[in-house]
C-alpha positions in Angstrom: 43.9 -2.2 19.3 47.3 -0.7 19.6 47.7 -0.4 15.8 44.3 1.2 15.4 45.0 3.7 18.2 48.5 4.6 16.8 47.1 5.1 13.3 44.3 7.3 14.8 46.7 9.3 16.7 49.1 9.7 13.8 46.4 10.6 11.2 44.6 12.9 13.5 47.6 14.7 14.9 50.3 14.6 12.3 49.4 18.1 10.9 48.3 19.7 14.1 51.5 19.3 16.1 53.6 20.6 13.3 51.5 23.7 13.0 51.5 24.2 16.7 55.3 23.6 17.0 56.0 26.0 14.2 53.7 28.6 15.5 52.0 29.4 12.1 48.7 29.1 10.5 47.8 26.0 8.3 48.0 28.2 5.1 51.5 29.7 6.2 52.7 26.2 7.1 51.9 24.8 3.7 53.5 27.8 1.9 56.4 27.6 4.1 56.9 23.8 3.9 56.1 23.3 0.2 55.9 26.6 -1.6 59.0 28.0 -3.3 62.2 26.5 -4.4 64.7 24.3 -2.5 67.1 27.4 -2.2 64.4 29.4 -0.3 63.9 26.5 1.9 67.5 26.4 2.9 67.5 30.1 3.8 64.4 29.8 5.9 65.8 27.0 8.1 66.9 28.2 11.5 69.5 25.9 13.0 69.0 25.4 16.6 70.9 23.3 19.1 70.1 22.7 22.8 71.6 20.9 25.8 71.9 17.1 25.6 68.5 15.4 26.3 66.4 18.4 25.8 65.1 17.4 22.3 62.8 14.9 20.8 63.6 15.0 17.0 66.9 16.0 15.7 68.5 15.8 12.2 72.3 15.7 12.7 72.9 18.5 15.3 69.8 20.5 14.2 66.9 20.2 16.7 63.5 19.9 14.9 61.4 19.5 18.0 62.5 20.3 21.5 61.6 18.3 24.6 59.6 20.9 26.5 57.7 22.1 23.4 56.8 18.5 22.4 55.3 17.6 25.9 53.4 20.9 26.0 51.8 20.6 22.6 51.3 16.8 22.9 49.2 17.4 26.1 47.2 20.2 24.3 46.4 17.8 21.5 45.1 15.2 23.9 42.9 17.8 25.7 41.4 18.7 22.3 40.8 15.0 21.5 39.2 13.4 24.6 38.8 10.0 22.8 42.6 9.8 22.4 43.4 10.8 25.9 41.0 8.2 27.4 42.9 5.5 25.5 46.4 6.8 26.4 46.9 4.6 29.5 46.6 1.6 27.3 49.4 2.8 25.0 52.5 3.4 27.2 54.6 4.0 24.1 52.2 6.5 22.5 54.5 9.6 22.8 57.5 7.8 21.4 55.4 6.5 18.5 54.1 9.9 17.9 57.6 11.5 17.9 58.7 8.8 15.5 55.8 10.0 13.3 57.1 13.5 13.5 60.6 12.2 12.5 59.2 10.4 9.5 57.4 13.5 8.5 60.7 15.4 8.5 62.3 12.7 6.5 59.6 12.8 3.8 59.8 16.6 3.7 63.6 16.7 3.2 63.6 13.9 0.6 60.9 15.9 -1.4 62.9 19.0 -1.1 66.3 17.4 -2.0 64.7 15.5 -5.0 63.6 18.7 -6.7 60.0 17.7 -6.9 58.9 21.0 -5.4 59.8 22.7 -8.7 57.6 20.5 -10.9 54.3 22.0 -12.1 52.3 19.0 -10.9 53.7 19.5 -7.4 53.0 23.2 -7.4 49.4 22.7 -8.7 48.8 20.2 -5.9 50.1 22.6 -3.2 47.8 25.3 -4.6 44.8 23.0 -4.2 45.9 22.1 -0.7 46.3 25.8 0.2 42.8 26.5 -1.0 41.4 23.6 0.9 43.2 24.7 4.0 41.7 28.2 3.7 38.2 26.8 3.1 38.5 24.6 6.3 39.5 27.7 8.4 36.9 29.8 6.7 34.2 27.3 7.4 35.3 27.0 11.1 35.2 30.8 11.6 31.8 31.1 9.7 30.3 28.6 12.0 31.6 30.5 15.1 30.4 33.8 13.8 26.8 33.2 15.0 25.2 32.7 18.4 22.9 29.7 18.9 20.0 29.4 21.4 20.4 27.0 24.4 18.0 24.0 23.9 15.5 23.3 26.6 15.1 19.9 28.2 11.6 19.8 26.8 12.9 20.3 23.3 15.6 17.6 23.8 12.9 15.2 25.0 11.0 16.0 21.8 14.1 15.5 19.7 14.6 12.2 21.4 11.1 10.9 20.7 11.2 12.0 17.0 14.6 10.4 16.3 15.0 7.5 18.6 14.4 5.0 15.7 17.2 6.4 13.6 19.8 7.7 15.9 22.6 5.3 16.5 23.0 3.9 20.1 19.5 4.7 21.4 17.7 1.5 20.3 18.4 -1.6 22.4 16.2 -4.0 20.5 13.9 -3.4 17.6 10.3 -4.5 18.0 8.0 -6.1 15.6 5.4 -8.7 15.0 6.6 -12.3 15.4 5.3 -13.9 12.4 5.3 -17.3 10.5 3.8 -17.6 6.9 3.0 -20.3 4.5 3.1 -19.3 0.8 0.8 -20.9 -1.8 0.8 -20.6 -5.6 -3.0 -21.3 -6.0 -5.7 -19.2 -4.2 -7.9 -22.2 -3.5 -5.1 -24.0 -1.6 -4.4 -20.9 0.5 -8.1 -20.5 1.3 -8.4 -24.2 2.4 -5.4 -23.8 4.6 -6.6 -20.5 6.0 -10.1 -21.9 7.0 -8.7 -24.8 8.9 -6.2 -22.4 10.7 -8.8 -20.0 11.5 -11.2 -22.7 12.8 -8.4 -24.0 15.3 -8.4 -20.6 16.9 -6.2 -20.4 20.0 -5.6 -24.1 19.9 -3.9 -23.8 16.5 -0.9 -26.2 16.1 0.6 -24.7 12.9 3.3 -27.2 12.6 0.7 -30.1 12.7 -1.5 -28.3 10.1 1.5 -27.7 7.8 2.4 -31.4 8.0 -1.0 -32.5 7.2 -1.2 -30.2 4.2 2.2 -31.3 3.0 3.4 -27.7 2.9 6.5 -27.9 5.0 8.7 -26.5 2.2 6.4 -23.4 1.9 6.9 -22.3 5.5 8.8 -19.1 6.2 9.8 -17.8 9.6 9.7 -14.0 9.2 10.7 -13.7 12.9 10.0 -10.0 13.9 8.4 -8.1 11.2 9.0 -4.3 11.4 9.2 -1.4 9.0 12.8 -2.3 8.1 12.0 -5.8 7.2 12.8 -5.4 3.5 13.2 -9.2 3.0 9.4 -9.6 3.4 7.1 -8.8 0.5 6.0 -5.3 0.8 2.2 -6.0 0.6 2.6 -8.7 3.3 4.7 -6.6 5.5 2.3 -3.5 5.5 -0.8 -5.8 6.3 1.0 -7.6 9.1 2.0 -4.3 10.7 -1.6 -3.1 10.5 -2.9 -6.0 12.6 -4.2 -4.9 16.0 -5.0 -8.3 18.0 -2.7 -11.2 18.6 -2.4 -14.1 18.0 -4.3 -14.1 14.7 -4.2 -15.9 11.4 -4.8 -13.8 8.2 -4.7 -14.5 4.4 -2.8 -12.0 2.3 -2.5 -11.8 -1.4 0.6 -10.3 -2.9 0.1 -11.1 -6.6 -1.7 -13.5 -8.9 0.5 -16.4 -7.8 1.5 -15.5 -4.3 -1.1 -16.2 -1.5 0.2 -16.0 2.2 -1.4 -17.5 5.2 0.4 -15.6 8.1 0.3 -16.6 11.7 1.1 -13.3 13.8 1.8 -14.7 17.2 2.6 -11.5 19.2 3.7 -7.9 18.9 6.9 -6.9 20.7 7.6 -3.3 21.5 10.9 -1.6 20.6 13.2 -1.1 23.6 15.2 2.1 23.9 17.8 3.5 26.3 16.0 5.9 28.7 16.3 9.6 27.9 18.0 10.6 31.1 20.6 8.0 30.6 21.7 9.5 27.3 20.7 13.1 27.7 24.2 14.5 27.2 24.5 12.7 23.9 21.1 13.8 22.7 22.0 17.4 23.6 25.1 17.2 21.5 23.3 15.7 18.4 20.4 18.1 18.8 22.7 21.1 19.1 24.7 20.1 15.9 21.4 19.6 14.0 20.0 23.0 15.0 23.4 24.6 14.3 23.4 23.1 10.8 19.8 24.5 10.2 20.7 27.8 11.5 23.8 28.1 9.2 21.7 26.9 6.2 19.4 29.9 6.9 22.2 32.3 7.1 23.7 30.9 3.9 20.3 31.5 2.3 20.4 35.1 3.4 23.9 35.5 2.3 23.1 33.9 -1.1 20.5 36.7 -1.8 23.0 39.4 -0.4 25.8 38.4 -2.6 23.5 37.6 -5.6 24.8 34.1 -5.9 23.3 32.0 -8.8 23.7 28.5 -10.1 23.2 28.0 -13.8 20.8 25.0 -13.9 20.9 25.1 -17.7 24.5 24.2 -17.7 23.7 20.8 -16.1 20.5 20.3 -18.2 22.5 20.5 -21.4 25.0 18.0 -20.1 22.2 15.6 -19.2 20.6 15.9 -22.7 24.0 15.3 -24.3 24.7 12.4 -22.1 21.3 10.8 -23.0 21.9 11.2 -26.8 25.3 9.7 -26.5 24.0 6.8 -24.4 21.2 6.2 -27.1 23.8 6.1 -29.8 26.0 3.6 -27.9 22.9 1.4 -27.3 22.0 1.4 -31.0 25.6 0.7 -32.0 25.7 -2.2 -29.5 22.3 -3.6 -30.6 23.4 -3.5 -34.3 26.6 -5.4 -33.4 24.7 -8.0 -31.5 22.2 -8.5 -34.5 25.0 -8.8 -36.8 26.7 -11.4 -34.7 23.6 -13.5 -34.3 23.1 -13.4 -38.1 26.6 -14.8 -38.6 26.2 -17.7 -36.2 26.3 -21.2 -37.7 22.9 -22.4 -38.7 21.8 -25.7 -37.0 19.3 -28.2 -38.2 15.9 -28.3 -36.5 15.5 -31.4 -34.3 
């Protein structure tokens, strides 16, 4: 638990506090930290010393992070990430571990600078990609904030809940379905004989006894609860079981020339969900994000026309055709090689 939290805290916050403590934008931070030569780095450093104890990270007598600034920004980060804040009481050494992470970051930075890696073309290309990625992240955030979104009514949220309760995580308590056992036969006549006996028994059906009499114990399968997600059950069988209206019942279902099933559908159990009022806030959050995504897509479609943006579909079609041709050639080459290898195998005498 502790390791997971510290990893989450470090990964989620390593960049943020550095940006906050430095007082610069993500792009400026990348340029300042990694762009340019080692000599420029040395000139940009501002040596700062403070009274004993009023610092968190220090390199020699140079203070990297002061104590007051560290606490201020650490609290700000926790406010932005409630999931971390809620776990903080369980991690009494979180601040110390976080500070150690900042110290490690400084060690890595200085090592890279001192090694001269910042002058390599590979390093500069990587930094350029990071800068572009940082700009795109910020642009996306500002783009999303540039539009207003309507407040969703309770009626809409209730409708959203009903339409998505089977797919949204955390809403379903237990999945319903039809409690079913089945016996599979290779011959239709055997299945029909068994089906007639089971049907004649009606509500007094003792399936276990009937199976024993027919010597079909090895053919019995307990499907348990059959529902729309029961992909382990033959599709034709699953569809017909779910179409049944009355229970208990016995039905004969064919799923091929050599697969005949006699199914015993005992009862139908309804799916259990968490009540809407109990998870209303979570539903609102998901619904708002969903509607926000739809709204942004509409805006993107408008701007696509405004800026006259096009995608060259032909470019990808050419690549697809080329790949198909190449694949065909490879297959023929492999086939020829296999045929040749077979011809060269030692000949054996017929028995």
